[in-house]
Structure formats: structure tokens, C-alpha cells
MDTraj code that builds the backbone (N, CA, C; nanometers):
import mdtraj as md
import numpy as np

residues = "MET SER ARG ARG ARG GLU HIS VAL PRO THR ARG PRO THR TRP ARG CYS ARG ALA CYS GLY ILE ALA TRP PRO CYS SER SER ALA LYS LEU ARG LEU LEU GLY GLU TYR ARG GLN ASP ARG VAL ALA LEU THR VAL TYR LEU ALA THR LEU GLN ALA GLU ALA ALA GLY GLN LEU ALA GLY LEU ASP GLN GLU VAL ASP PRO GLY GLU LEU ALA ASP ARG PHE VAL SER TRP ALA ARG ALA ARG GLY".split()
xyz = np.array([
    [0.3776, -4.5144, 2.3555],
    [0.5115, -4.4697, 2.3190],
    [0.5030, -4.3265, 2.2676],
    [0.5844, -4.2370, 2.3231],
    [0.5814, -4.0982, 2.2773],
    [0.6826, -4.0786, 2.1661],
    [0.6459, -3.9947, 2.0738],
    [0.7349, -3.9637, 1.9613],
    [0.8051, -3.8331, 1.9905],
    [0.9329, -3.8304, 1.9653],
    [1.0095, -3.7090, 1.9839],
    [0.9779, -3.6132, 1.8705],
    [0.9491, -3.4897, 1.9044],
    [0.9164, -3.3911, 1.8026],
    [1.0443, -3.3339, 1.7419],
    [1.0414, -3.3183, 1.6118],
    [1.1562, -3.2616, 1.5419],
    [1.1550, -3.1097, 1.5512],
    [1.2725, -3.0528, 1.5517],
    [1.2880, -2.9071, 1.5550],
    [1.2874, -2.8558, 1.4113],
    [1.1689, -2.8469, 1.3547],
    [1.1479, -2.8010, 1.2179],
    [1.0545, -2.6806, 1.2213],
    [1.0585, -2.5978, 1.1162],
    [0.9741, -2.4783, 1.1176],
    [0.8270, -2.5098, 1.0923],
    [0.7421, -2.4349, 1.1582],
    [0.5995, -2.4378, 1.1317],
    [0.5705, -2.3164, 1.0445],
    [0.5247, -2.3428, 0.9244],
    [0.4950, -2.2330, 0.8324],
    [0.3489, -2.1933, 0.8467],
    [0.3147, -2.0714, 0.8353],
    [0.3907, -1.9542, 0.7907],
    [0.4515, -1.8721, 0.9048],
    [0.4430, -1.9201, 1.0294],
    [0.4920, -1.8394, 1.1419],
    [0.6414, -1.8527, 1.1659],
    [0.7024, -1.9577, 1.1146],
    [0.8450, -1.9839, 1.1289],
    [0.8864, -1.9934, 1.2748],
    [0.8019, -2.0642, 1.3529],
    [0.8339, -2.1004, 1.4904],
    [0.8692, -2.2484, 1.4901],
    [0.9529, -2.2915, 1.5824],
    [0.9921, -2.4319, 1.5900],
    [0.8733, -2.5158, 1.6356],
    [0.8490, -2.6246, 1.5646],
    [0.7382, -2.7138, 1.5975],
    [0.7577, -2.7783, 1.7353],
    [0.8822, -2.8040, 1.7747],
    [0.9092, -2.8737, 1.9007],
    [0.9134, -2.7805, 2.0218],
    [0.9821, -2.6671, 2.0084],
    [1.0019, -2.5814, 2.1264],
    [0.9305, -2.4471, 2.1185],
    [0.8801, -2.4098, 2.0012],
    [0.7996, -2.2899, 1.9879],
    [0.8729, -2.1588, 1.9720],
    [1.0063, -2.1623, 1.9736],
    [1.0781, -2.0361, 1.9559],
    [1.1056, -2.0127, 1.8076],
    [1.1566, -1.8950, 1.7768],
    [1.1865, -1.8611, 1.6377],
    [1.2810, -1.9646, 1.5782],
    [1.2445, -2.0138, 1.4582],
    [1.3260, -2.1139, 1.3901],
    [1.4255, -2.0455, 1.2983],
    [1.5495, -2.0911, 1.2889],
    [1.6032, -2.2118, 1.3477],
    [1.6420, -2.1929, 1.4942],
    [1.5923, -2.2794, 1.5798],
    [1.6250, -2.2789, 1.7215],
    [1.7639, -2.3417, 1.7390],
    [1.8135, -2.3431, 1.8597],
    [1.9476, -2.3985, 1.8850],
    [1.9575, -2.5448, 1.8437],
    [1.8543, -2.6218, 1.8737],
    [1.8568, -2.7641, 1.8366],
    [1.8596, -2.7819, 1.6852],
    [1.7830, -2.7005, 1.6135],
    [1.7820, -2.7086, 1.4674],
    [1.9186, -2.6685, 1.4107],
    [1.9790, -2.5665, 1.4689],
    [2.1107, -2.5229, 1.4222],
    [2.2138, -2.6338, 1.4395],
    [2.2140, -2.6984, 1.5551],
    [2.3084, -2.8082, 1.5781],
    [2.2865, -2.9224, 1.4797],
    [2.1601, -2.9572, 1.4555],
    [2.1288, -3.0643, 1.3605],
    [2.1766, -3.0278, 1.2200],
    [2.1484, -2.9037, 1.1782],
    [2.1885, -2.8593, 1.0444],
    [2.3406, -2.8558, 1.0293],
    [2.4101, -2.8074, 1.1325],
    [2.5564, -2.8063, 1.1259],
    [2.6112, -2.9474, 1.1125],
    [2.5505, -3.0416, 1.1805],
    [2.5930, -3.1809, 1.1683],
    [2.5653, -3.2381, 1.0308],
    [2.4473, -3.2103, 0.9784],
    [2.4100, -3.2623, 0.8468],
    [2.4973, -3.2052, 0.7358],
    [2.5354, -3.0796, 0.7491],
    [2.6111, -3.0115, 0.6433],
    [2.7576, -2.9891, 0.6828],
    [2.8092, -3.0685, 0.7744],
    [2.9456, -3.0437, 0.8245],
    [3.0511, -3.0469, 0.7143],
    [3.0253, -3.1200, 0.6073],
    [3.1224, -3.1292, 0.4982],
    [3.0970, -3.0269, 0.3871],
    [2.9875, -2.9508, 0.3972],
    [2.9551, -2.8563, 0.2896],
    [2.8824, -2.7340, 0.3452],
    [2.9589, -2.6462, 0.4060],
    [2.9018, -2.5267, 0.4690],
    [2.8401, -2.4333, 0.3645],
    [2.8940, -2.4324, 0.2430],
    [2.8368, -2.3487, 0.1374],
    [2.6949, -2.3948, 0.1052],
    [2.6741, -2.5248, 0.0939],
    [2.5399, -2.5769, 0.0670],
    [2.4441, -2.5411, 0.1800],
    [2.4913, -2.5453, 0.3039],
    [2.4075, -2.5061, 0.4172],
    [2.3664, -2.3594, 0.4048],
    [2.4605, -2.2753, 0.3699],
    [2.4311, -2.1326, 0.3561],
    [2.3295, -2.1070, 0.2449],
    [2.3433, -2.1762, 0.1332],
    [2.2476, -2.1622, 0.0223],
    [2.1096, -2.2100, 0.0669],
    [2.1035, -2.3235, 0.1337],
    [1.9766, -2.3772, 0.1835],
    [1.9093, -2.2781, 0.2787],
    [1.9864, -2.2244, 0.3729],
    [1.9300, -2.1306, 0.4700],
    [1.8863, -2.0001, 0.4044],
    [1.9601, -1.9534, 0.3054],
    [1.9206, -1.8313, 0.2347],
    [1.7895, -1.8525, 0.1594],
    [1.7700, -1.9711, 0.1050],
    [1.6445, -2.0044, 0.0383],
    [1.5287, -2.0033, 0.1378],
    [1.5514, -2.0623, 0.2552],
    [1.4477, -2.0615, 0.3584],
    [1.4214, -1.9203, 0.4102],
    [1.5265, -1.8392, 0.4186],
    [1.5105, -1.7006, 0.4624],
    [1.4183, -1.6251, 0.3673],
    [1.4363, -1.6421, 0.2391],
    [1.3512, -1.5752, 0.1405],
    [1.2071, -1.6230, 0.1529],
    [1.1885, -1.7535, 0.1723],
    [1.0539, -1.8071, 0.1905],
    [0.9891, -1.7496, 0.3159],
    [1.0653, -1.7458, 0.4241],
    [1.0129, -1.6927, 0.5506],
    [0.9765, -1.5450, 0.5380],
    [1.0595, -1.4676, 0.4704],
    [1.0324, -1.3250, 0.4540],
    [0.8974, -1.3038, 0.3868],
    [0.8715, -1.3791, 0.2814],
    [0.7437, -1.3662, 0.2114],
    [0.6262, -1.4095, 0.2962],
    [0.6416, -1.5198, 0.3673],
    [0.5310, -1.5692, 0.4490],
    [0.5041, -1.4804, 0.5696],
    [0.6090, -1.4311, 0.6334],
    [0.5899, -1.3432, 0.7483],
    [0.5278, -1.2106, 0.7056],
    [0.5702, -1.1594, 0.5911],
    [0.5100, -1.0351, 0.5400],
    [0.3622, -1.0569, 0.5099],
    [0.3275, -1.1748, 0.4623],
    [0.1884, -1.2077, 0.4345],
    [0.1028, -1.2137, 0.5598],
    [0.1671, -1.2315, 0.6742],
    [0.0962, -1.2314, 0.8026],
    [0.0912, -1.0921, 0.8637],
    [0.1355, -0.9931, 0.7866],
    [0.1436, -0.8545, 0.8332],
    [0.2381, -0.8395, 0.9513],
    [0.3415, -0.9229, 0.9568],
    [0.4439, -0.9084, 1.0595],
    [0.5571, -0.8245, 1.0032],
    [0.6057, -0.7319, 1.0832],
    [0.7170, -0.6493, 1.0393],
    [0.8403, -0.7377, 1.0226],
    [0.9032, -0.7297, 0.9071],
    [1.0175, -0.8148, 0.8762],
    [1.1389, -0.7265, 0.8513],
    [1.2380, -0.7359, 0.9385],
    [1.3633, -0.6631, 0.9224],
    [1.4603, -0.7560, 0.8488],
    [1.4993, -0.7203, 0.7251],
    [1.5872, -0.8077, 0.6477],
    [1.7186, -0.8415, 0.7199],
    [1.7738, -0.7459, 0.7925],
    [1.8979, -0.7713, 0.8660],
    [1.8797, -0.8733, 0.9768],
    [1.7686, -0.8632, 1.0483],
    [1.7405, -0.9600, 1.1545],
    [1.7162, -1.0992, 1.0972],
    [1.6470, -1.1051, 0.9828],
    [1.6258, -1.2352, 0.9203],
    [1.7574, -1.2958, 0.8731],
    [1.8473, -1.2133, 0.8219],
    [1.9781, -1.2639, 0.7790],
    [2.0556, -1.3198, 0.8980],
    [2.0522, -1.2503, 1.0106],
    [2.1190, -1.3004, 1.1307],
    [2.0546, -1.4310, 1.1763],
    [1.9249, -1.4329, 1.1757],
    [1.8497, -1.5499, 1.2234],
    [1.8726, -1.6730, 1.1361],
    [1.8728, -1.6542, 1.0042],
    [1.8783, -1.7681, 0.9140],
    [2.0179, -1.8027, 0.8629],
    [2.1011, -1.7044, 0.8359],
    [2.2246, -1.7336, 0.7620],
    [2.3530, -1.7016, 0.8390],
    [2.3605, -1.5897, 0.9057],
    [2.4861, -1.5436, 0.9638],
    [2.5505, -1.6444, 1.0574],
    [2.4729, -1.7129, 1.1369],
    [2.5274, -1.8088, 1.2343],
    [2.5951, -1.9283, 1.1670],
    [2.5580, -1.9558, 1.0422],
    [2.6071, -2.0759, 0.9739],
    [2.7361, -2.0529, 0.8961],
    [2.7782, -1.9297, 0.8862],
    [2.9012, -1.9033, 0.8109],
    [3.0201, -1.9672, 0.8801],
    [3.1110, -2.0172, 0.7993],
    [3.2312, -2.0821, 0.8543],
    [3.3141, -1.9810, 0.9317],
    [3.3622, -2.0229, 1.0434],
    [3.4529, -1.9391, 1.1235],
    [3.5924, -1.9620, 1.0708],
    [3.6692, -1.8544, 1.0621],
    [3.8015, -1.8804, 1.0084],
    [3.9004, -1.7821, 1.0346],
])
top = md.Topology()
chain = top.add_chain()
for i, resn in enumerate(residues, 1):
    res = top.add_residue(resn, chain, resSeq=i)
    for name in ("N", "CA", "C"):
        top.add_atom(name, md.element.get_by_symbol(name[0]), res)
traj = md.Trajectory(xyz[None], top)
């Protein structure tokens, strides 16, 4: 029996464990939107916390980290449309 891999980040590279692209991948975004559908503010706080963690870990790998790109990657997509 094969186990389905979850779309979660692999630290410290912040790539998706299931598909290998930059996390949060599309599947992770859909899952998170579903989990936090009643509390978008909590989702934004959670993602901002992960963004800060990722920034530190990626910098520790000597990877160039653009704060604006990280904000788009982690938080901007989750803001409520209105």
C-alpha cells in the first residue's frame, strides 16, 4: 500500500516534500485555505511566522533571500480578496 505524501515544507530548503517545488506549493495553498477558511487572519499570522523561519533558514544556507519575494510566496496570496 502506498502512502500519499503530504505537501509540507522540507526544512531548511523550504521545498515541498511531495512535489519538490518552492513551498507553499499550489496543493499546500489549497489545503491551508480550506483549513483556515473561517479565519483568514489566523492563516496570515501563521504564514508570516513561517516566512520569518524560512528567511532565517535560507539565509543560513547562503541563499539570497529577497524579503519581497518571500512575502509574495508566503503571505500575499492568502490575503482576503475584497
